[in-house]
N, C-alpha and C positions, 0 to 999 in steps of 0.2 A: 589248244585248248586252255582252259581255265587255272586259276592259281595253282603257283608250284610250288609248294610248302619244301623251301628252302633258308638254312638260318640264318641270319642278318649278318653283315659285313662288318669286316672291323677287327674280328678276333683273328690272332695269329696258330697259324695252324703248325705244332709241333713235329716237322720234319723226322726228326732223330728216332721217334717211337714210332716202329711198326708195324702194329694195333695199337690205338688208343682206346684204353678199357675205361673210360668215362663216353656214355653214349653221345651227348652233346658233340666231343671234341671228335667220333668218329663222323655225324653227320654234317662237321661244317669239312673235314678234308674229304669229304664224297661230293659235298656242293662244290669246294676249290675243282674237285676232278672233273667234275660235268662243266664247270665252267669253260676250266682250259680245253676241251674238248669241243665247248662252242667256238672258241675262238680260233681253232685250228680247222673247223669241219669243210669250208671251203679249200685253204689254200692248203691243207697236207691230210686227206682224209683216213690215213694209213694211223697219222700223229695221235689223229682224233679220236681214233677207236681207239687206240693205248689207252687215252683218260679217259674216255669212255669207260672202260673194260675194269677200270679200276674202280670207279666209281658204283658199277653195279657190284663190285664183292667191297666192297665197302657198307655199301647199304643190305649186302646179304648178309654179312657178319654183323652190323649193329640189330635186322633184325633177328637172328638166331641165338644170339647175344643178349640181347635185353627185350623183345617182343617189344619193340618202338614201330608205333603207329605208323609216327613219321619216315620212319625207313621204306614199311610198306607201301606207302602210298608212292612214295618218289620212285622206289623201284618200276612197280609196275608201272608211273606216268613218263620212266627212262627206257625201258623198255618198247614202249608203245615211239616214241620219237626215235628209237634206236631200226624198229623195223622201220617208219616213215625215210629214215636217212639213208639206207641201204637197200631199198627201192627194190627187197627181193622178191615181195608176191607172193611169199611162199604162205599159205592158209596153213600150212599147223604152224609155225611162227606166230601166224596173228591170233591163232587159236590159246594159244599158251602167253599172250601179252592178255587176254580177255581172263584167261583161268587167274593171271597176277592182280586183278582187277578187282576180281569175283574174290580173292583171297583178303582183300583191303576193304571191303564192303562187307563183308562178314567179319566184319572187326568193328566199325564206324560206316555210316552210310552218309557225310557231308553233301552238299548241297555241289563242292568243283567235283569229286570224286565222282559223282553221278554222273555229272555235266562229261569231262572224259573217258566214263565207258561209254555212255553213248556214242561218243567221235569214232570207237573203238565198234563198237556194234553198225555203224553208217560204214566203217572201214569193211567190215565180213563182209556185210548186205549186199555194197558193189562186188562182190564176186562169187554173188549167187543168182536166181533166178526166178527169185519166187520176193513175194511181197511182203509175209511174217516177221525176218531180220530189220525190216523199217522202220514195219507196227512197232516193234519190240524197244530200237531208239527212239523210237516216237510218245511210246508210255514212262520210261525212262528217265524222256527230257520232261513229260510232263508234271514226276514226280520232282525232277529240280524245279520248277515253277513256283511249284507250291514250295516247297521248302525257301525257296527266297524272298518270293513273298512273306514268309515267316520270319526269317534273318531281319528282313526292312522293317519289320514289326519290334522286334530286338535288337536292333543296330547296334543302341549305347554298352551292350551287353558283351560285343564281341569285340576278337581283337583286329585289328587296322592296321594299316599299312605303317602307322606312325611308330609300330612299337618298337620296343629298344632293349637291348641288354639291361639283364638288372645290375644292380652295383657290381656285383661278383662276376661281370661279363659271361654268363653261362649262356649256350645257346638261347635262342626265343623263337618260335615259329612262325614266319609272316604268312599270312594270309588275307587275299585280294578282298579287299572290303565289296560286301554286296552295293551293288546300286540298283537305280532303276535302269540304267542301259546293261544292266546283264537279264534284268528281265528280257528287254528289247534280245539281246542276243540271245537269248534261250527261246522265246517264240520263234523267232528267225528260225532257229535250227529246227524246230518241230516243223514248221514247215519245208526245210530244206529235206526231211524225210519223205515224206510227202510225195515231193516234184516223182521221184522216179517209179514209185508205185505207178503214177501214172505215163510214165514214159517209155518203162521195162515190161513190166506187168502188164501191163496195155497197149494197145496204141489208143494215145489222148483225144485221136480222130473221134474214136464211135466209144459208147459207154459199157465200162466191164460188164459181163456175161452174170457173175456173181450179184446178186440184188445186196446182201450181207455185206459186200464189199463197198456197193456203192452209198449205202447207210454211212456206216465207218466214216469213209472218203468224207461225207459229206457234211459228219457232223463235229470232225476232227479238223477241218476246215475251216468251218465256222465259228468255235470257241477260240482258233488259233487267231484267227484273220481281227478278233472283235481284241485280244490281248496285244495286238500289234500294234492294231489301230487306237488302244485305248494309252500307249505308250507315247506314238506319235502326236495323239492331241493332248497329252498332255508334258510333250517335249521339254516347252519351253521352262513348267516350273520345275522341271527333272532333273534341268539343264543337262541332256542329252547333247553331245556333241553333233555337228552337224555329218559328219562323216561317219558315226555308227547309224545315221537315220538312212543314209545315201547305201550302204552295206547292207541293210534291211532292204529298204525299199528296192533294191536290185532284185531280193531273192524273191518278196512281193510279184513283183511283174514278173519271173519266171513260173509263179506258183498259180499266178492268174491266166494265165498263157496256155499250161496245158491245163489248167483243171476246169478251168469254162465257169469258175466262179463271180459273180453269187450264183450261182445254180439256179437262175430264172427261168430258164427253160428246156424242155424236157432229157432226163440225159444227160444236160450238161453236155451238149457237142463242139466241138473247136473247128473252125473251121481257117483256110486264110487270109480272108478279110478280115477276122476277129482279131488272128494273131496279128495281123497289122495293128489292127489300131489299138491293140494293148500295150504295144509296145512304142507306138508313137501318143499315149496316155488320151486319146479320146476313150477312155471307159466311163462313166460314171455312174456310182450306186454310192448311198450313206450303211454306212454301218455302225450300228450300236455299242456304245461305249459297254464296259463292267460296269457294277455296280452305278449305273447311270443311267437319264433320262436323253442323256445329250448322242449326237450324230458325227460321224465323221467321214469325210469322201475321199472313196477312194480314189480321187483321181486326185487329189493333193498327196496320196503315198505315192502314186506312179508318178508324178511328175517332178515329187523325187530321186527319179533314178539320177544317178550323176550321169554326162557325158562322158565316160571315160574307155579308154581301152580293155578296160571288163566288162563292161554294159555290150561293147559290140560285139564279143566273143560268146558273153553268154545269149544275144537275141541272134547270131549267127547261128548256133547252137540248135535254138527253138526251133529256127528255119528248117535246118539240117534234118531233126527228128521229124518232123511234120514229112519234110519229103520223100522219106526212105518210106512213109505208112499211109500212104492216098492215091489215091489213082495218077496215070503216068502226066499224063496236062497238068495237072495242078503240083505234082512230083517237082516237074522245071518250074515252076513259076517261084515256086519257093525256094528251090534249090541255088535257082538264078537270083534270090534277094539274099541268099544264106552269100553269095560269090560277092553281091556287090556290096554287104556288109563286111566283106574282109577283106576288101579291096580297099574300103573306107579306114578300117582299122591297120592297115600297111599303111598310108599317109598321115594317117594320123602319130602315128608311133613315129617316123621316122620325121617328122617335121617339130613334133614336141622335142624330142633328144637333139635334133640341129642344134636349138636353141641354147644346149647346156655344154659345154666342153668337156669331150672324154664321158658321157652320159651315152654315147652308143657303145662303150668298150663295157662298160656294165656285165657283169654275167646276169641279172636278173633282166638287162633291157635286152640282152641277148635269148637268152630261154623266152621271152615273152615273142621276140619277132621270130625265135623256129617255130611256136607256136601257130604264130599265125598262118606263114608259109605253109606247117601241115594242115591245120584247118583246110585250107582254100584248095591244095592238093586233093583233101578227102572230098570237098564238095565235088570237083570236078571228075574225079574216076567214079562217084555215085550218079554224076549228069551222065556221065557215057556207058554205063552200063542200064541206065532208062532204055523203056521202050515208046514213048514218045516218037511225032513224027521229028521233031528235033532233037532229041536226043542223039536217032538212029544219025540225021543227015551229019553233027558236028562229036561225032564219036571218036576222029580219029584226033582232032586236034585238042578237046578235052582231054584225053590217054596222056598227047606231047605234053600238053600247060601242066596234068597235074607231074609228071614226071619232072617237070621242070622244079617246080613250088618245091617237091619233094628235095629237089638236090639242093635248091636254096635255099631250105630248112639246114642241111647237112655243112653248108657251103660257112653260115652262120658260127655252128658249132667248133668245125673245124679249128678256129682261132683260138677255142681254149680247148685245154688237152681233156678237164674234164669234162665238158659241155658233148665234146668232139663225141664219149662212153659214156655219157648218159643218157638216161631214159628216151629226151627228147631226140639226141642223136641217131641210136640203135634206131628207133622208130622211122626217119626219116627214113634212114640206109636200106632198111627192111622193104617201105615203101616205095621206095625208088626201084627198087628191084623189082617189085609186085608186077608193076606196071609193066616193064618189058620181061616179066616172067623168066628170070632170071635164078632160075632154081638154086645152083651152087652159091650162089652170092649170097642169097639169105643165109645158106645153113652155116657161114662164116661170121656172121651175127651174132653174139651176144642173146640171151632172151628172146630169140627171133620167133622162140614154140610160140609165145604170152601175146607179140604182137600180129602175128599169121591169127590167130586166131578170135580177136578182136577184130581186126580187120575182116574177118569172113563173115566174123557174125553185124558187123557196120555196114556188109552188103557191097564192101570194095571189093572185093573177090570173087567174080561170079565163074572163072574157068575151073570146068569138073578136073582138068588134066594138072595143072599145077596145083591145084585143091589135093590131088590124089595122091601127087608126088610129096608134098609136104607133109602129109598124113603117114605114108611110109617112113619118112626120117623121123617123123615122130614117135615112132612106136618101134 
């Protein structure tokens, strides 16, 4: 999320006071508590939550005592951070986070708060089966884009990162300076809103039935791609970093893969060959730039997609989604491409960390490795459920492979207590049990209901008796 409103460092907290009467001191102490929570978030989650709870209490106190906008802003931001940190997947909690942002927006609507609000809406959308929440997030980000354009036009009057405390040493709000990179991030986030509409609300193999939705998607995608292309074309002048361009290029590639952009064909169909062409950068099209007669090549954007693990995971995800929404033979071909891509990701991750002493023991590396193994298990389990001749022939081998892949993921996590009990660890354990239809083992795992529900939706579980037994326990 963007632009965390936190006090400038360097002030001393008055720990002897239980509650400071001064608004700035309360905000500063709340920030210190939050920073302490961040430091302990991995090593000791229980201790981290104590610090976070203290920060929440202080922000609430500051809000009720001084009607402070910085307090209501930070309270909304921290509540969303805690929702993501605890991984409860509680929709009611998420709706409270949404309400907290709306309370802040009722006071003031700066672009950074709107951007954060859009991220909350996107998270809510992921738990629902409708395009409307994604469209709402897209429209909020559209407001952010226009506000950021205005902020860039009046940048000299804005508070920047270089703000300091005044001579009295009082609290000063730090707000990240709006930059051309901010515009690129916002436009890329808008594409992120459109991608799920293609991949969840409808199959991207064929066009949606609703003509009004088709028109909306085409118009929204066209203008957003103009914005992205404009930032790419002027990236040197705007001093946009290569890593930021690569991140945006990956999102563009995913969007182009599922949408059929540039909509040159009737109804924007997507097929397996086109999907391969997108990821190989073999599609070209010139896009008109904003407020200019100049054009920019789509190929030049696609070619900036980084050769990274994230790219391989995104590429595999597209093949998986296409594979579950097409005819049996094409599904086998697409899912096999996903399997090959994930095998490459495994080799790349192993070889890259082998060159750095201790890298393989980092939690970030282990989490990524677990995700790859779980995805590999998903692919083979989906393939085993297929109806093509090859799927039927190799069904037993594929299911055994899937079980091994899930167990590999769990084994990696078992060396780290936090990872073993994490969302990834639980997912690996549940899916390994699903392969062998071990219902009692599934029932022992935390949050198994959500994992099983998602597995059924993803086409991993097709055995009606297993589904029936699990549904009985869910009720």
